[in-house]
C-alpha positions as CSV (number, residue, x, y, z in Angstrom):
1,M,101.2,53.9,11.0
2,A,104.9,52.7,11.4
3,T,108.5,55.1,10.1
4,T,111.4,53.4,9.6
5,T,115.1,54.8,10.1
6,S,118.0,54.9,7.8
7,A,118.8,52.0,9.1
8,G,115.8,50.7,8.7
9,T,114.6,50.0,12.2
10,Q,111.1,50.5,13.1
11,V,110.0,53.4,15.6
12,G,106.7,53.8,15.2
13,T,103.7,51.7,16.0
14,S,100.6,51.0,13.8
15,P,97.7,52.6,14.9
16,G,95.9,50.5,17.8
17,A,98.9,49.3,19.2
18,S,99.9,49.2,22.3
19,P,102.8,51.4,23.2
20,D,106.1,50.0,24.1
21,P,106.3,49.5,27.7
22,G,110.3,50.3,28.0
23,N,109.9,53.8,25.9
24,R,108.9,55.9,29.1
25,A,110.4,58.7,27.6
26,S,107.8,59.2,24.6
27,T,105.0,59.3,27.4
28,P,104.8,62.8,28.3
29,P,103.7,63.4,32.1
30,V,99.7,63.7,33.2
31,R,99.1,67.4,33.9
32,T,95.9,68.7,36.1
33,A,94.0,71.0,34.5
34,G,95.8,73.8,36.5
35,G,99.0,72.7,34.5
36,S,100.9,71.1,37.8
37,T,102.1,67.5,38.1
38,P,99.6,65.7,40.9
39,Q,102.8,64.0,42.9
40,A,104.0,66.0,45.8
41,D,107.3,67.6,46.9
42,S,109.2,65.1,48.9
43,P,110.5,66.4,51.7
44,R,114.0,67.1,50.9
45,T,112.6,68.7,47.7
46,R,111.3,71.2,50.4
47,L,114.2,71.5,52.8
48,Q,116.1,72.1,49.4
49,R,113.6,75.0,48.0
50,L,113.4,76.4,51.9
51,R,117.8,76.3,52.2
52,H,117.6,78.0,48.7
53,G,114.8,80.7,49.9
54,G,116.8,81.3,53.1
55,S,119.9,82.2,51.1
56,T,118.7,85.3,49.4
57,P,118.3,88.4,50.7
58,P,114.7,88.2,50.7
59,G,115.0,85.3,52.9
60,R,117.1,86.2,54.7
61,L,115.3,89.4,55.9
62,R,112.1,86.7,56.0
63,V,113.9,84.3,58.6
64,A,115.4,87.6,60.6
65,G,111.5,89.2,60.8
66,V,110.4,85.4,62.5
67,V,113.3,85.4,64.8
68,L,112.8,89.0,65.7
69,C,108.6,88.5,66.3
70,A,109.8,85.4,68.6
71,L,111.9,87.4,70.9
72,V,109.4,90.1,71.3
73,V,106.3,87.4,72.3
74,V,108.8,85.6,74.3
75,F,109.7,88.3,76.1
76,G,106.3,89.3,76.3
77,A,104.5,85.8,77.4
78,L,107.4,85.2,80.2
79,A,107.5,88.9,81.5
80,A,103.2,88.4,82.0
81,W,104.0,84.8,83.4
82,Q,106.5,85.7,86.2
83,V,104.9,88.8,87.5
84,N,101.6,86.6,87.5
85,E,103.2,84.4,89.7
86,R,104.3,87.2,92.2
87,A,101.2,88.9,92.1
88,Q,99.5,85.8,93.4
89,A,102.2,85.2,95.7
90,A,101.8,88.7,96.9
91,D,97.7,88.0,97.1
92,R,98.9,85.0,99.5
93,L,100.3,87.7,101.4
94,V,97.4,89.1,102.1
95,S,94.2,87.0,102.1
96,H,96.1,83.8,103.3
97,S,99.6,83.1,104.9
98,G,99.3,86.3,106.8
99,P,96.2,86.1,108.5
100,L,97.3,82.4,108.6
101,S,100.5,83.3,110.5
102,H,98.3,86.1,112.6
103,D,96.2,83.4,113.8
104,A,98.6,80.7,114.7
105,A,99.7,83.5,116.9
106,E,96.6,84.1,118.2
107,I,96.1,80.5,118.8
108,Y,99.1,80.8,121.2
109,R,98.3,83.6,122.8
110,S,94.9,82.7,123.8
111,L,95.8,79.2,125.0
112,A,99.1,80.3,127.3
113,D,96.5,83.6,128.4
114,A,93.9,81.0,129.4
115,D,96.2,79.2,131.4
116,T,97.8,82.2,133.6
117,T,94.2,83.3,134.1
118,A,92.9,79.8,135.3
119,A,95.6,80.0,138.0
120,A,95.0,83.3,139.1
121,G,91.2,82.6,139.5
122,F,92.2,79.4,141.3
123,L,94.1,81.5,143.4
124,L,91.6,84.0,144.4
125,G,89.1,81.6,145.1
126,A,85.6,82.6,146.2
127,E,87.0,86.2,145.4
128,E,87.5,85.4,141.7
129,P,86.1,88.5,139.6
130,R,83.4,87.6,136.9
131,A,85.7,89.6,134.5
132,L,89.0,86.9,135.1
133,R,86.2,84.1,134.7
134,E,85.2,85.8,131.4
135,R,88.5,86.0,130.5
136,Y,89.5,82.9,130.5
137,E,86.3,81.3,128.8
138,G,87.5,84.1,126.1
139,D,90.2,83.0,126.1
140,L,89.0,79.2,125.3
141,A,86.2,80.4,123.2
142,K,89.0,82.7,120.9
143,A,91.3,79.4,120.1
144,S,88.7,76.7,119.1
145,E,87.3,79.5,116.4
146,L,90.7,80.3,115.4
147,L,91.3,76.9,114.9
148,V,88.0,75.9,113.4
149,Q,89.2,78.7,111.1
150,S,93.1,77.9,110.5
151,A,91.7,74.0,109.5
152,A,89.3,75.5,106.8
153,R,91.8,77.8,105.5
154,T,94.4,75.2,105.6
155,S,94.8,73.1,102.4
156,G,98.1,71.7,101.8
157,S,99.6,70.5,104.5
158,S,98.5,67.2,106.7
159,E,100.9,67.6,109.5
160,T,99.1,71.2,109.4
161,Q,95.8,69.7,110.2
162,R,97.2,66.8,111.8
163,T,98.4,69.4,114.4
164,I,95.3,71.5,114.7
165,A,93.1,68.3,115.5
166,D,95.5,67.7,118.5
167,L,94.9,70.8,120.0
168,T,91.4,71.2,119.7
169,R,91.6,67.2,121.2
170,E,93.8,68.1,124.0
171,L,92.2,71.7,124.7
172,A,88.9,69.7,125.5
173,R,90.7,67.7,127.7
174,Y,92.7,70.7,129.3
175,S,89.4,72.7,130.2
176,G,88.0,69.3,131.6
177,L,90.9,69.4,134.5
178,V,90.5,73.2,134.8
179,E,86.6,72.3,135.6
180,V,87.6,69.6,138.1
181,A,90.2,71.7,139.9
182,R,87.6,74.3,140.4
183,T,85.0,72.4,142.1
184,N,87.6,71.0,144.6
185,N,88.9,73.9,145.0
186,R,85.2,75.4,146.2
187,Q,84.9,72.5,148.0
188,G,88.1,72.9,150.1
189,L,89.8,70.1,148.6
190,P,93.9,70.3,148.3
191,L,93.4,68.0,145.1
192,G,92.2,71.1,143.4
193,G,95.9,72.4,143.4
194,A,97.0,69.1,142.0
195,Y,94.0,68.9,138.9
196,L,95.2,72.6,138.2
197,R,98.8,71.8,138.1
198,Y,98.0,68.7,135.8
199,A,96.5,70.7,133.7
200,S,98.9,73.2,133.1
201,T,101.4,70.6,132.8
202,L,98.7,69.2,129.7
203,M,99.1,72.8,128.7
204,Q,102.8,73.8,128.5
205,D,104.3,70.2,127.6
206,T,101.6,69.7,124.7
207,V,98.9,72.0,123.8
208,L,101.2,75.3,123.8
209,R,104.3,73.0,121.9
210,N,101.5,72.5,119.1
211,A,100.9,75.4,118.8
212,Q,104.1,76.4,118.7
213,S,104.6,74.0,116.1
214,L,101.4,75.4,114.0
215,V,103.2,79.2,114.7
216,D,106.7,78.1,112.7
217,S,104.5,76.3,110.0
218,E,102.8,79.7,109.4
219,E,105.6,81.6,109.7
220,R,107.9,79.7,107.1
221,R,104.6,79.6,104.7
222,L,104.8,83.7,105.3
223,D,108.6,83.9,104.4
224,A,108.3,81.2,101.2
225,D,105.2,83.7,100.1
226,Y,107.7,86.9,100.6
227,D,110.4,85.1,98.9
228,A,108.2,84.1,95.7
229,A,106.7,87.8,95.7
230,E,109.5,90.1,96.1
231,S,111.8,87.7,93.5
232,F,112.8,89.8,90.6
233,P,111.8,88.2,87.2
234,W,115.1,87.3,85.7
235,A,114.1,84.9,83.2
236,A,111.9,88.0,81.5
237,A,115.1,90.4,82.0
238,G,117.3,88.1,79.8
239,A,114.6,88.1,77.5
240,A,114.1,91.7,77.1
241,V,118.1,92.3,76.9
242,A,117.9,89.3,74.3
243,G,115.5,90.8,72.3
244,L,116.5,94.2,72.0
245,G,120.3,92.9,71.5
246,A,118.5,91.4,68.8
247,L,116.7,94.2,67.2
248,G,119.7,96.7,67.5
249,W,122.2,94.2,65.5
250,Y,119.9,93.5,63.0
251,Q,119.4,97.2,62.3
252,V,123.2,97.7,62.5
253,V,123.0,95.0,59.5
254,L,120.7,96.8,57.8
255,F,122.3,100.2,57.9
256,R,125.4,98.5,56.9
257,R,123.7,97.2,53.6
258,T,121.4,99.7,52.4
259,N,123.2,102.6,53.9
260,R,119.6,103.5,55.5
261,V,120.0,105.2,58.9
262,F,116.7,104.3,60.3
263,N,114.3,101.5,59.9
264,L,111.0,103.2,61.6
265,G,108.9,100.2,62.2
266,L,112.4,98.6,64.1
267,A,112.7,101.6,65.5
268,G,109.9,101.6,66.6
269,A,109.9,98.1,67.7
270,T,113.1,98.7,69.5
271,A,111.5,101.6,71.2
272,A,107.9,99.2,72.5
273,L,110.4,96.6,73.8
274,F,112.6,99.1,75.9
275,A,109.3,100.9,77.3
276,S,107.9,97.8,78.6
277,S,110.8,96.2,79.6
278,L,111.7,99.4,81.0
279,W,108.2,99.3,83.0
280,L,109.2,96.1,83.8
281,V,112.1,96.6,86.1
282,V,110.5,99.8,87.6
283,G,107.3,98.2,88.0
284,A,108.9,94.8,89.5
285,T,111.4,96.7,92.0
286,G,108.2,99.3,93.3
287,A,106.5,96.1,94.1
288,A,109.4,94.4,95.8
289,S,110.5,97.5,98.1
290,S,106.4,97.8,99.1
291,L,106.7,94.1,100.1
292,A,110.4,94.7,101.8
293,D,108.5,97.2,103.5
294,S,105.6,95.2,105.1
295,R,108.0,92.5,106.3
296,T,110.5,94.5,107.9
297,R,108.1,97.2,109.4
298,G,105.2,95.0,110.3
299,A,105.6,90.9,109.3
300,E,109.2,90.3,110.9
301,P,108.7,93.0,114.3
302,L,105.5,91.2,114.8
303,S,106.8,88.1,115.0
304,A,109.3,89.0,116.9
305,L,106.8,91.1,119.2
306,N,104.5,87.7,119.3
307,A,107.8,86.2,121.1
308,A,108.1,88.5,123.1
309,R,104.4,88.0,124.6
310,F,104.4,84.5,124.5
311,D,107.9,84.0,126.9
312,A,106.6,86.5,129.3
313,L,103.4,84.8,129.4
314,Q,104.9,81.8,130.5
315,A,106.6,83.4,133.1
316,H,103.7,84.9,134.3
317,A,101.6,81.0,134.6
318,A,105.3,79.8,136.2
319,E,104.6,82.8,138.6
320,N,101.3,82.2,139.5
321,L,101.3,78.2,139.7
322,N,104.1,78.7,142.1
323,L,102.0,79.8,144.8
324,V,99.2,77.3,143.3
325,A,102.1,74.2,144.2
326,R,102.4,75.6,148.0
327,G,106.1,75.8,148.1
328,S,105.9,71.5,147.2
329,S,108.0,72.1,144.2
330,D,110.6,74.8,143.0
331,T,109.7,73.5,139.4
332,Y,107.8,77.2,138.8
333,N,110.4,79.1,140.0
334,V,113.5,77.9,137.7
335,R,111.0,78.2,134.9
336,W,110.3,82.0,135.7
337,D,113.9,82.8,136.0
338,A,114.7,80.7,132.6
339,E,111.5,82.8,131.0
340,V,112.3,85.9,132.6
341,D,116.5,85.4,131.3
342,S,114.5,85.0,128.2
343,L,112.9,87.8,127.2
344,T,116.2,90.0,128.9
345,R,119.5,88.3,128.1
346,P,121.7,91.1,127.1
347,K,123.3,91.2,123.9
348,P,125.8,88.1,123.2
349,E,129.3,87.1,123.2
350,G,129.3,84.9,120.3
351,D,126.0,83.3,118.6
352,T,124.1,83.3,122.2
353,P,120.2,84.3,121.2
354,R,119.8,88.0,122.7
355,G,116.0,88.2,124.5
356,S,113.4,88.3,122.9
357,L,112.3,91.5,124.3
358,I,115.2,93.5,123.1
359,V,114.8,91.6,119.7
360,A,110.9,92.8,120.3
361,V,112.3,96.6,120.5
362,E,115.2,96.5,117.9
363,R,112.8,95.1,114.9
364,A,109.6,97.3,115.7
365,P,109.0,100.5,113.8
366,D,109.1,104.3,115.0
367,S,105.2,104.1,115.4
368,V,105.3,101.5,117.8
369,S,108.8,102.7,120.0
370,G,106.9,104.5,122.7
371,Q,104.2,101.6,123.3
372,L,107.5,99.5,123.3
373,A,109.6,102.0,126.0
374,A,106.4,101.8,128.2
375,A,106.0,98.2,128.1
376,Q,109.6,98.1,129.3
377,E,108.7,100.4,132.2
378,K,105.9,98.4,132.9
379,F,107.8,94.6,132.9
380,A,110.7,96.3,135.5
381,A,107.6,97.3,137.7
382,W,106.0,93.9,137.1
383,Q,109.3,92.3,137.9
384,D,110.0,94.4,141.1
385,R,106.7,93.3,142.5
386,H,107.4,90.0,141.9
387,N,110.6,89.9,143.6
388,V,108.6,91.3,146.4
389,A,106.1,88.4,146.6
390,A,109.0,85.9,146.1
391,E,111.0,87.5,149.2
392,K,107.5,87.0,151.8
393,E,107.5,83.8,150.6
394,R,110.7,82.3,150.6
395,K,112.0,83.7,153.6
396,E,109.0,85.3,155.4
397,R,107.3,82.4,154.7
398,D,104.1,84.6,154.6
399,Y,102.3,83.0,152.0
400,D,98.8,85.4,152.1
401,A,101.2,88.0,151.9
402,A,102.9,86.2,148.6
403,L,99.4,86.2,147.4
404,K,98.5,89.3,147.7
405,A,101.7,91.1,146.1
406,T,101.3,88.3,143.5
407,V,97.5,89.1,142.6
408,T,94.4,90.8,143.8
409,A,90.7,90.8,142.8
410,D,90.2,94.5,142.7
411,G,93.6,94.1,140.1
412,T,95.6,97.4,141.3
413,G,99.2,97.5,143.2
414,S,99.9,93.2,142.2
415,A,102.5,91.9,139.9
416,D,99.3,90.5,138.4
417,S,98.2,94.2,137.0
418,A,101.6,95.0,136.3
419,F,101.5,92.0,134.0
420,N,98.5,93.3,132.5
421,E,99.4,96.3,132.1
422,M,102.4,95.2,130.0
423,D,100.4,92.7,128.0
424,D,98.3,96.1,127.1
425,L,101.0,98.1,125.8
426,L,102.1,95.1,123.8
427,A,98.6,94.2,122.6
428,A,98.8,97.5,121.3
429,A,102.0,97.4,119.7
430,A,101.1,94.3,118.1
431,A,98.0,95.9,116.4
432,A,100.1,98.6,115.1
433,E,102.3,96.8,113.6
434,R,99.8,94.2,112.1
435,R,98.6,97.8,110.2
436,E,101.9,98.1,109.1
437,F,102.2,95.4,107.6
438,D,98.0,95.4,105.8
439,N,99.1,99.3,104.4
440,A,102.4,97.8,103.0
441,A,101.2,94.9,101.6
442,R,97.5,95.8,100.5
443,D,97.2,96.4,96.8
444,V,100.8,95.5,95.7
445,D,99.2,91.9,93.9
446,G,96.8,94.4,92.0
447,E,99.7,96.2,91.0
448,L,101.5,93.4,89.3
449,R,98.8,92.0,87.1
450,L,98.5,95.5,85.8
451,L,102.4,95.6,85.3
452,A,102.2,92.1,83.7
453,L,99.3,93.1,81.4
454,G,101.2,96.5,80.5
455,V,104.1,94.6,79.6
456,L,102.0,92.1,77.5
457,L,100.0,95.1,75.7
458,L,103.3,96.6,74.5
459,T,104.9,93.6,72.9
460,V,102.4,93.7,70.3
461,P,103.2,97.2,68.7
462,A,106.5,96.0,69.0
463,A,105.3,92.7,66.9
464,I,103.6,94.9,65.0
465,G,106.8,97.3,64.4
466,V,109.1,94.2,63.2
467,V,106.7,92.7,60.7
468,R,106.5,96.9,59.4
469,G,109.9,97.2,59.1
470,I,110.9,94.0,57.6
471,N,108.0,94.2,54.9
472,R,109.2,97.6,54.1
473,R,112.4,96.0,53.2
474,L,111.4,92.9,51.2
475,A,108.8,95.0,49.2
476,E,112.3,96.3,48.0
477,Y,112.7,93.5,46.1
478,R,109.1,92.8,44.5
């Protein structure tokens, strides 16, 4: 059926005729059963709707809620991550880098003591007491055991592994040379002294240098863990300041718009975030204080004391080997003077370092001051007895008297006995400083992990408070 306008133009169609394809306006859009068009909104349309929604008061409230919640969550996640990183570093101090540093120092001490003990046993010859021989063997066994343990516990540094391998190989070579020297000495052959001096040169120039390299490497690792564990979580603190500032600012904005003094949800979120931030600051500062205490009362004094013990052992080895050389070289007298100077050098004029024993006494905690004072007295006695022996050897040319003044089978009245008494006191002081380190550093990692968990948990009520506070305002627009 067709219709005609006043101008006579046909605009309708007869039944069954095809619709005019150019007349799109006459075709209604197809709708689904729910009444909506099937075409999805374009990205531009959605963006326009978002902009429009964000420009309305409810939209602005929703945007503010998202931003505030994000700040709270970012603070919680960042604080938990940073504090946990410090907890891991504190754990490494107690379980890894601290023990490795101690083992490295014990390796050096055992090797140096073995060298001095081998020389003392050589000087005594057939009169060498069984205890002295057992001490030498015990030093080598302890050094070997600690090298194996250090190799098993050191995972990251190929240089450290290489140093340990070199130490193990050279230690076997050293012990073989000492046995050859002992065999020749028992047979009365002068070649024994040459073998012992060669063994000691290997120990001083190669083995102990590698051992010192191991000590330095482990102390650097210990310092790095201390720095990581003691550092303050500044990024988390900055996120806390940003979150608190944003919460405070937005509550002022709401007050100006609504004239309501308090928004309980946002006020609660602010309180929870403030409590979490305060806990972070107090907990991190307390942990850092405990670690600093373990460093200044344990690790640093122990490092200084180990250096003094190393110098004393080197001086004692030079003292004994000078008699083994029987005046054929002045090398060991020069080395004695250098090591004693390293131990006792007075306070400097300029940048010259102070003697290792002076530094050890200055850095020591009060708990070991008595032991170190007694050790200084024994050190003075050792020097006096050494000077007596040197006088007999150099001026009186009495080798036997010099030998008896230096080392005796019964271990009394000699320079060697004074050294052993001093070393026993230094060892006791080192054990006490080791306990200071353990007591101050122990459980800090657990405290930091608890801190991380607590801070993270406190962000939950803070985020809930933000949501409730914003929803309370949104409800007024419904």
